[in-house]
GUSERO-702471 format. One record per residue (C-alpha): x, y, z. Coordinates in steps of 0.001 Angstrom, whole numbers, padded with zeros to 6 digits, always signed. Example, Ala and Ser with C-alpha at 12.3 -4.5 7.8 and 13.67 -1.06 7.14 Angstrom:
<pts>
+012300-004500+007800
+013670-001060+007140
</pts>
This chain:
<pts>
-000069+000194+000162
+001153+003432+000663
+002434+003585+004277
+003781+006986+004002
+000454+008487+003370
-002308+006133+004429
-000052+004901+007613
-000360+001166+008953
-003505-000730+009386
-004404-001807+013285
-001865-004564+014055
-000900-006871+016830
+001516-005431+019256
+004577-006752+018193
+003913-007575+014620
+004944-005724+011864
+003593-005163+008287
+004716-007213+005809
+004400-006502+001552
+004350-010249+000711
+001866-010160-002212
+001896-006282-002682
+004361-007175-005567
+002608-010069-006736
-000215-007841-006738
+000736-005985-009935
-000481-008867-012107
-003572-007075-011666
-006231-009827-012242
-009196-009141-014829
-012166-010955-013776
-015358-011651-016440
-017799-010824-013697
-017206-011726-010375
-017822-015215-008557
-021332-015911-008377
-022829-019105-006949
-025660-021057-009228
-027371-024417-008949
-027345-025850-005958
-023764-025271-005141
-023477-027773-002158
-021634-030685-001478
-022747-034290-002846
-023850-037312-000377
-020516-038898+000323
-018369-036528-000868
-014545-036924-000356
-013410-033369-000923
-014815-029888-000542
-014572-026839-002422
-014590-024651+000333
-012613-021815-001377
-015136-021521-004186
-014384-020952-007437
-013219-018108-009638
-012217-017167-013470
-010239-014108-014802
-008169-013196-017679
-010972-013676-020155
-009924-013192-023745
-012095-014002-026917
-011944-017607-027208
-010772-018477-023328
-010809-017932-019794
-009236-019259-016927
-011385-021209-014018
-009881-021814-010602
-010989-023701-007878
-009306-025601-004495
-009641-028858-003063
-009467-029699+000189
-008850-033380+000341
-009629-035900+003167
-005882-036818+002753
-002880-034685+001280
-002282-036807-001794
-002889-035602-005495
-007020-035192-006193
-008542-035993-009692
-010778-033166-010446
-013635-033031-013610
-014198-029721-014855
-017033-028329-016872
-018430-025030-019003
-021886-024607-019908
-024160-021910-021530
-026697-022533-019284
-026776-022884-015382
-028214-025885-015567
-025406-027502-017757
-027775-029013-020061
-025628-027563-023013
-021955-028358-022112
-019600-027096-024404
-016174-028014-022861
-014944-030137-020109
-011920-032212-018866
-009732-033539-016128
-007111-031813-014148
-004894-033104-010908
-005017-031139-007581
-001312-031577-006581
+000076-031219-003181
+003088-029402-005142
+000361-026798-006110
-001619-026383-002768
-004409-028321-004119
-005466-025519-006535
-006735-026241-009871
-006815-024020-013402
-006838-024530-016853
-006994-022182-020199
-010388-023321-021343
-010372-022517-024892
-012565-023064-028071
-015491-020626-026480
-017396-018217-028370
-016855-014033-028014
-018863-012081-025829
-020778-014725-024216
-021878-015686-020724
-020743-019269-019462
-020956-021231-016469
-018393-023507-014845
-018192-026059-012117
-015772-028772-010679
-016643-032216-009702
-014395-034507-007242
-014731-037563-005039
-018341-037302-005358
-018434-033192-004532
-019766-030600-006870
-018585-027363-006547
-020488-023984-006452
-021397-022876-010178
-019420-019746-011486
-020361-017520-014206
-018019-015753-016658
-017792-014351-019544
-015680-013996-022937
-014467-010546-024348
-016042-009034-027230
-014428-008692-030775
-015271-006349-034118
-017843-003313-033390
-018368-003006-029914
-020872-000504-028607
-020372-000352-024799
-017905-001858-022028
-018794-001768-018435
-016014-002775-015827
-016454-002737-011813
-012956-001824-010467
-011908-002642-006895
-008909-002707-004760
-007451-003563-001064
-009428-005855+000758
-008225-006416+004110
-010570-008978+006329
-009451-007764+009983
-011342-004385+008915
-014672-005566+007847
-016608-007582+005722
-016194-007644+001463
-019933-006317+001374
-018942-004144-001809
-017997-007845-003822
-021468-008695-002873
-023015-005875-004430
-020507-006185-008083
-021699-009826-007829
-025228-008869-007962
-024948-007074-011149
-025596-008390-014217
-024599-005525-016694
-020754-006096-016390
-018125-007115-018591
-015529-007591-016314
-014033-006906-012845
-010331-005465-012893
-008867-005870-009394
-005890-003628-008438
-004165-005880-005960
-003726-005995-002086
-005990-009379-002102
-004983-010032+001250
-002577-008650+003901
+000255-010461+005724
+002188-009796+008726
+005013-011206+010178
+005708-012179+013835
+009452-010144+014400
+008833-006058+014731
+012445-005734+013759
+012502-007353+010543
+009942-008349+007744
+012625-011175+006692
+014301-012003+003685
+013249-010127+000351
+014359-012827-002249
+012623-015540-000325
+009273-013648+000485
+009150-012256-002927
+009708-015877-004268
+006720-017006-001862
+004813-014354-003061
+004686-015289-006588
+004229-018936-006012
+000873-018510-003782
-000057-015311-006257
+000015-018217-009403
-001213-020950-007470
-004210-018939-005590
-005448-016532-008386
-006830-017503-011871
-004432-015707-014116
-002388-016751-017220
+001283-017049-016724
+002881-014424-019401
+006740-015709-018952
+007301-018791-017695
+010952-018170-017465
+010168-015042-014937
+006809-014940-013124
+007513-011204-012003
+006875-010662-015827
+003040-010272-015105
+001902-006781-017389
-000721-008037-020099
-003095-006421-022150
-007030-007559-023207
-008852-006151-025763
-012801-005611-025788
-013324-005255-029457
-012830-002002-031332
-013694-000063-028226
-011370-000566-025255
-007896-001665-025285
-006624-002464-021723
-003098-002798-020709
-002320-003985-016869
+001004-002615-015717
+003498-004374-013107
+005423-001523-010996
+006303-003414-007830
+008768-006177-008952
+010428-006295-011986
+012361-002407-011929
+010683-000453-009012
+013548+001435-007677
+013355+001933-003701
+011626+004822-002350
+013428+007899-001672
+014126+008608+001948
+012905+012631+003607
+016901+012956+002983
+017020+012239-000634
+014295+014600-001984
+016374+015497-004797
+016596+012072-006160
+013042+011935-007188
+013924+013636-010279
+017153+011130-011331
+016260+009505-014316
+017428+006281-013632
+014235+006241-010745
+012086+003681-012735
+008748+001679-012123
+008841+000522-015479
+011749-001369-017346
+012276-000455-021059
+010996-003921-022149
+007440-003267-020314
+007632+000154-021481
+008125-000770-024947
+005414-003043-024655
+002843-000344-023205
+003935+001816-025841
+002777-000672-028617
-000285-001182-026919
-001052+002631-026619
-000548+002987-030354
-002667+000457-031284
-005037+002325-033312
-008103-000864-033364
-009330+000234-030054
-010766+003929-029388
-009957+004110-025921
-006744+003067-023871
-007113+002183-020386
-004312+001893-018083
-004641-000596-015444
-001609+000119-012578
-000981+000225-008369
-000207+003669-007360
-001405+006922-007757
-000068+008763-011047
-001124+012106-010895
+000856+014735-008529
-000511+014861-004663
+001315+017810-002929
+000439+019203+000645
+002050+022593-001234
+002156+022769-005294
+004596+024718-007062
+005884+024553-010900
+007573+021147-011375
+011046+022981-011760
+011269+025257-008688
+013064+024268-005493
+011031+024688-002270
+013319+024214+000777
+011257+024206+004015
+013144+022462+006605
+011172+024248+009310
+007871+022746+007521
+010064+019004+007830
+010738+019529+011376
+007045+020918+012175
+005441+017736+010299
+008011+015128+010797
+008283+012186+008201
+005104+012749+006584
+005666+015334+003795
+008834+015319+001107
+010118+018674+000606
+011482+019030-003112
+011178+020421-006221
+007304+021376-006869
+006317+021611-003857
+005690+019171-000673
+005273+015565-001716
+003078+013709+000410
+003765+010232-000614
+007048+009495-002906
+006357+005484-003184
+003569+006652-005958
+004564+008229-009350
+005637+011484-007222
+008533+009827-006255
+009587+008798-009943
+009142+012030-011994
+011288+011518-014762
+009747+008139-015506
+006136+010059-015146
+007085+012230-017524
+008134+009776-020048
+004608+008278-019933
+002912+011795-020102
+004944+012153-023424
+003734+009061-024471
+000090+009580-023511
+000191+013036-025326
+001129+010919-028542
-001627+008527-028285
-004398+010630-026522
-008091+008999-024831
-005830+007416-022167
-007409+006602-018865
-005280+005299-015845
-007038+002989-013488
-005511+002921-010001
-005885+001243-006760
-003607+001081-003496
-004569+004417-001556
-007593+003263+000040
-009540+006556-000926
-010959+007630-004040
-009572+010411-006592
-010326+011680-010043
-007445+013992-011670
-006271+015248-015195
-003194+013785-015863
-000723+017209-016843
+002841+017035-016918
+002778+020300-014585
-000657+021242-012942
+000897+023948-010456
+001840+026991-012578
-000352+029979-012445
-000574+030249-015631
-002006+026768-015944
-002264+024919-019465
+000003+027763-021148
+003625+026677-019336
+002206+023641-017726
+001169+022288-020614
-002614+020342-021382
-003879+017488-019939
-002326+014479-021512
-005216+011790-020166
-007152+011501-016713
-006983+009031-013742
-009946+007257-011413
-008662+005888-008338
-010880+003425-006628
-011839+003158-003267
-011196+000150-000668
-013133-002543-000255
-012430-002453+003531
-008899-001268+003886
-008431+001956+006430
-008535+005096+004608
-008041+008716+005951
-011817+009533+007317
-010185+011716+010029
-009227+014462+007120
-012346+013919+005019
-012947+017719+006152
-009864+018508+004400
-011053+017670+001109
-011665+021060-000554
-007863+021766+000653
-006542+019225-001193
-008366+020380-004455
-007376+023689-003712
-003773+023021-003277
-003981+020469-006387
-005994+021883-009373
-006022+018990-011310
-008036+016933-008856
-011648+017191-009978
-012632+014642-006731
-011358+013569-003614
-013221+011273-000878
-010892+009800+002111
-013185+007643+004001
-015997+005519+002111
-015529+001911+000867
-016700+000613-002095
-016010-000002-005699
-015580+002172-008963
-017763+001453-012161
-016343+002497-015412
-018869+002633-017799
-017225+003170-021565
-018873+004221-025322
-017727+005865-028090
-018231+009702-026763
-016968+009082-023289
-015994+006952-020515
-017536+007688-017059
-016820+006584-013221
-019414+006084-010747
-017939+005716-007311
-020192+003588-005419
-020064+003335-001521
-021302+000797+000505
-023066+001778+003819
-021564-000171+006375
-018178-002765+006273
-018953-004067+010013
-022270-006129+008974
-022849-008732+006609
-025583-006866+004919
-025023-003160+003521
-026925-001149+001067
-024810+001010-001032
-024784+004691-002676
-023793+006425-005883
-021157+008962-004174
-020189+010773-007714
-020059+010269-011045
-017570+011912-013546
-016561+011449-017187
-013957+012350-019732
-014940+012762-023408
-013532+011588-026766
-010614+013638-027725
-010597+015826-024694
-007944+014120-022083
-009452+015945-019326
-012432+015337-016864
-015891+016919-016188
-018738+016188-013894
-021850+014721-014841
</pts>
């Protein structure tokens, strides 16, 4: 997450936070609709195994999708598992089926690339093992060719100790979605030693292993599981590029004493290979809109904003506010662990956005809600004249349950005054964002659940903001 801005979730005494799966979350699962239980979904009599972790599917393409499940066997040996995919919930019309083995080496997880499917079609899938029938999942393939509309749900940051995942239920109840896009922090994990989080390579490799076992995603590069970036095309309307900014090339965040380093061109979140891959995707003329899914806020966030090239030496403010702000060029940064701390790398991205246009960045991580214009320098008094016009827009989704900053909710207007490119901010609510796309505009709707501490929770619409084709800036609907 972003501990320099958000602080740490409540922890048990003597327990320090670990980022074990934060890096692995960079793959950003694209799920064609959330898990939905249908049919009887129960356990058959005399079952020798249980599907107590449910079912899931992700990484849809036009002709395939990856169903997933976990088997809890009576003993811990290999378990044969059958799977079926049908066009109806009763499985009278099975279109694909097969068998797999739930191996102990894969923690008894099972997933497969189910191919030969029809574009833009809803399917139902289930697993069977030792007399046990899993719940029924619902999934959907991607469209091809002429596509009038795409509707996505965007989510991030689910911490079970902080509340129930009511927002997932509200999403699962919808039948108007093409896919659910998750920006990571699916779970949180903490170590027991308050002095150290353990050996990083060991934690990274363990996290990657867990990630690929427990997430229904496609392996991009078997030789290097950190290469998790990939692309999804929704017909001729949307190209969705999913970045990996945590494991492959991320330079260590700068400290308070190293403010000048944020302008170092060597500081990167993307290596050259991923940047070239992204450039090819954004320059692809086959889609009207270019959506970019990634983990950390891209737009500038300043406690005090000045033009990017101006120095602001404020040591007294440093001492007053402690280690929270980072004083450097462009004003007082709040969080160097987002793109603010990698400014040369961000500038390279902004130049690419300016070449392509119609770029919409979708972001998680920060536990709060934001909408902003992406502008190379939004702080000059003269605005677009010297700062340059916006090159795209960014929608930041709230958390499912992870703590935000409700105590700073009254300061929302002050944040917007100091950051003129920010058009919307909410620091307290939990929920999800619906991203609705057609040829003329991309609209974001922030949906907030009423309660995360009860099992049942209603929801309400918090804000609706859109960007129109060719404008590269936000407007309030």
